[in-house]
C-alpha positions in Angstrom: 90.2 183.8 206.2 91.2 183.8 202.6 92.2 187.4 201.6 90.8 187.0 198.3 87.3 186.5 199.7 87.3 189.7 201.8 85.3 192.7 200.9 86.8 195.1 198.5 87.2 198.4 200.3 84.7 200.2 198.4 82.1 197.8 199.1 82.9 197.4 202.9 82.4 201.2 203.2 78.7 201.0 202.2 77.8 198.1 204.6 76.6 198.9 208.0 78.9 198.1 211.1 76.5 195.4 212.5 76.0 193.6 209.3 79.7 193.4 208.3 80.3 189.7 209.8 77.1 188.2 208.1 77.8 190.0 204.7 81.4 188.9 205.0 80.1 185.4 205.2 77.6 185.5 202.4 80.0 187.1 200.2 82.5 184.3 200.9 79.7 181.7 200.1 79.1 183.6 196.9 82.6 183.7 195.8 83.2 179.6 196.7 79.8 179.3 194.4 81.1 181.3 191.9 84.4 179.9 191.8 82.9 176.3 191.6 80.7 177.2 188.8 83.6 178.7 186.9 85.6 175.5 187.3 82.6 173.4 186.4 81.9 175.4 183.3 85.7 175.5 182.4 85.8 171.6 182.7 82.6 171.3 180.6 84.2 173.4 177.7 87.4 171.4 177.7 85.4 168.2 177.6 83.2 169.5 174.8 86.2 170.7 172.8 87.9 167.2 173.2 84.7 165.5 172.1 84.4 167.5 169.1 88.0 166.8 168.0 87.5 163.2 168.5 84.6 163.1 166.2 86.3 165.0 163.7 89.0 162.9 163.5 86.7 159.7 163.6 84.9 161.1 160.4 88.1 162.1 158.4 89.9 158.8 158.9 89.6 156.3 156.3 87.8 152.9 156.9 90.3 150.3 157.9 90.8 147.6 155.1 88.8 144.4 155.5 91.2 141.9 156.7 91.3 138.9 154.5 90.8 135.4 156.3 92.7 132.4 155.7 89.9 130.7 153.8 89.6 133.5 151.3 93.5 133.5 150.7 93.4 129.8 150.3 90.4 129.7 148.0 91.6 129.6 144.1 90.4 131.8 141.7 87.8 130.4 139.1 89.7 129.4 135.9 88.1 128.7 132.6 88.1 125.0 132.1 90.3 123.7 129.1 88.6 122.7 126.0 88.1 118.9 125.4 91.3 117.4 123.7 89.0 115.3 121.7 87.5 118.4 120.1 90.8 120.0 119.3 92.2 117.6 116.7 88.8 118.0 115.0 88.9 121.5 115.0 92.5 121.5 113.7 91.6 119.3 111.0 88.7 121.5 110.0 91.1 124.6 109.9 93.5 122.8 107.8 92.2 121.8 104.6 92.8 118.8 102.8 95.6 119.2 100.1 94.3 119.5 96.5 97.3 117.8 94.9 98.6 114.4 95.8 101.8 113.6 97.8 105.0 112.0 96.4 103.7 108.5 96.9 100.5 108.9 95.4 102.0 110.6 92.5 104.1 107.6 91.9 101.1 105.5 92.0 99.3 107.4 89.2 102.5 107.2 87.1 102.5 103.7 87.4 98.9 103.5 86.2 99.3 105.8 83.2 102.3 103.7 82.3 100.1 100.5 82.2 97.4 101.9 80.2 98.2 101.3 76.7 97.7 104.0 73.9 94.5 103.9 72.2 94.9 103.5 68.1 92.5 104.7 65.4 91.7 103.7 62.0 92.9 105.9 59.0 91.2 109.3 58.9 89.0 108.1 61.8 88.5 109.3 65.5 86.0 107.1 66.8 87.1 104.7 69.5 88.0 101.1 68.3 87.1 97.9 70.5 90.7 97.7 71.3 90.8 101.4 72.2 88.3 101.0 74.5 89.8 97.9 76.1 93.1 99.9 76.3 91.7 102.7 78.2 89.7 100.4 80.3 92.9 99.2 81.9 93.4 100.6 85.5 91.0 103.5 84.5 88.7 102.9 87.7 91.6 103.3 90.0 93.0 106.2 88.5 89.6 107.8 88.9 89.4 106.8 92.4 92.7 108.4 93.0 92.8 111.7 91.0 89.2 112.7 92.0 90.4 113.4 95.3 92.8 116.0 94.2 91.0 118.6 92.2 94.1 120.5 91.4 95.8 117.5 89.7 95.1 117.2 85.9 95.8 114.9 83.1 96.5 115.5 79.5 95.4 113.5 76.6 97.6 113.8 73.6 96.2 113.4 70.0 98.3 112.2 67.3 98.2 111.5 63.3 100.1 109.8 60.9 102.2 111.8 58.2 100.0 111.9 55.5 97.6 114.9 54.9 98.3 118.4 55.7 99.3 120.0 59.0 96.0 121.7 59.7 94.1 118.7 59.0 96.4 116.3 61.0 96.0 118.8 64.0 92.3 118.9 63.7 92.1 115.1 63.4 94.4 114.5 66.6 92.2 116.9 68.6 89.1 115.0 67.6 90.8 111.7 68.8 92.0 113.1 72.0 88.5 114.5 72.6 86.7 111.1 71.8 89.1 109.6 74.3 88.4 112.1 77.1 84.6 111.7 76.8 85.4 108.1 77.4 86.9 108.8 80.5 84.5 111.2 81.8 81.9 108.5 81.1 84.2 106.3 83.5 83.8 108.9 86.3 87.1 111.2 85.8 85.9 114.8 86.2 86.0 116.9 83.1 87.8 119.7 84.5 90.8 117.4 85.5 91.2 116.3 81.8 92.9 118.5 79.0 93.4 117.8 75.4 96.2 118.7 73.0 96.8 117.8 69.5 100.3 117.5 67.9 99.0 116.4 64.5 101.8 114.5 62.9 104.7 116.7 64.7 105.6 113.7 67.1 105.5 110.4 65.5 106.9 107.5 67.4 107.8 105.5 64.4 109.8 107.0 61.3 109.1 104.5 58.6 106.9 105.4 55.6 104.4 102.1 55.6 101.2 101.4 57.1 102.6 99.5 60.2 104.6 102.4 61.1 101.4 104.9 60.3 99.2 102.6 62.6 101.4 103.2 65.6 101.3 107.1 65.1 97.4 107.3 64.9 97.1 107.2 68.6 96.3 109.0 71.7 98.5 109.0 74.7 97.6 110.0 78.5 100.2 112.0 80.5 100.2 113.9 83.9 99.7 117.5 83.1 102.5 119.9 84.5 101.2 120.9 87.9 
C-alpha cells in the first residue's frame, strides 16, 4: 500500500478498531479521486492559460499583407493619352502671334514698289493732286496696300516739298498740305491711315538747284519712303 495514502496517526486514533480496514480503503479512494481532480484542474488551468496567450498574440499581430497576384503586377497603370499631334501645331500657332513687321524678303519687295512709284508733282502754290500725280500714285499702290496691311507696325512717310520761292513758313505749310493730299488718296486706295505719316520739308530739300521754272517744277512734289522702324 502507498504510504502516502495511509491514515495519519491523529485520524487513526479516533477510528474504532473494527472499522480501520474499511476506513483506510475509503480514505485511499478519496485521496485518489482528490489527486485526479487536482491533476485535471491543473491541466485545465494550463490549457486555459495557453489559449488566452494565443488569443492575445493573434489579436496584437498585424494583418499579413495581401499578396500581389501576377495579373496585378503585369497590369500597367492607366496613363493620360497624349494630345493629338494635329492639335499641337494649331495651339502653337495660336500661342505665337503673327509678326507685326515684315521680314527682310518682304521689306525688299516694298522697297522695289516704292522705287517704282514716281513722285507726284504740283502746280505753283497748289496742293491739289493733278491727273498725272494721281496716275503716279496709282502705280503699284494696290500691291503695296496688300502687303503693308498685313504688318500693322510698318509705316510709310509721305514727304511734302516746295520750290524756293516764298517764305520758310509758307513753304512748310504748302509742303504739309501736299503730303496730306497724297495721304488722303492712299487711304482711299485702302492703305490704313495709322500706317501713313506726313512730314513737310518746305524748300529745305530741293532735288534741283537751278533757279528756273523747269527746276522749280521738280521741287514741287511729294515723295514716299519707308518710315524708320
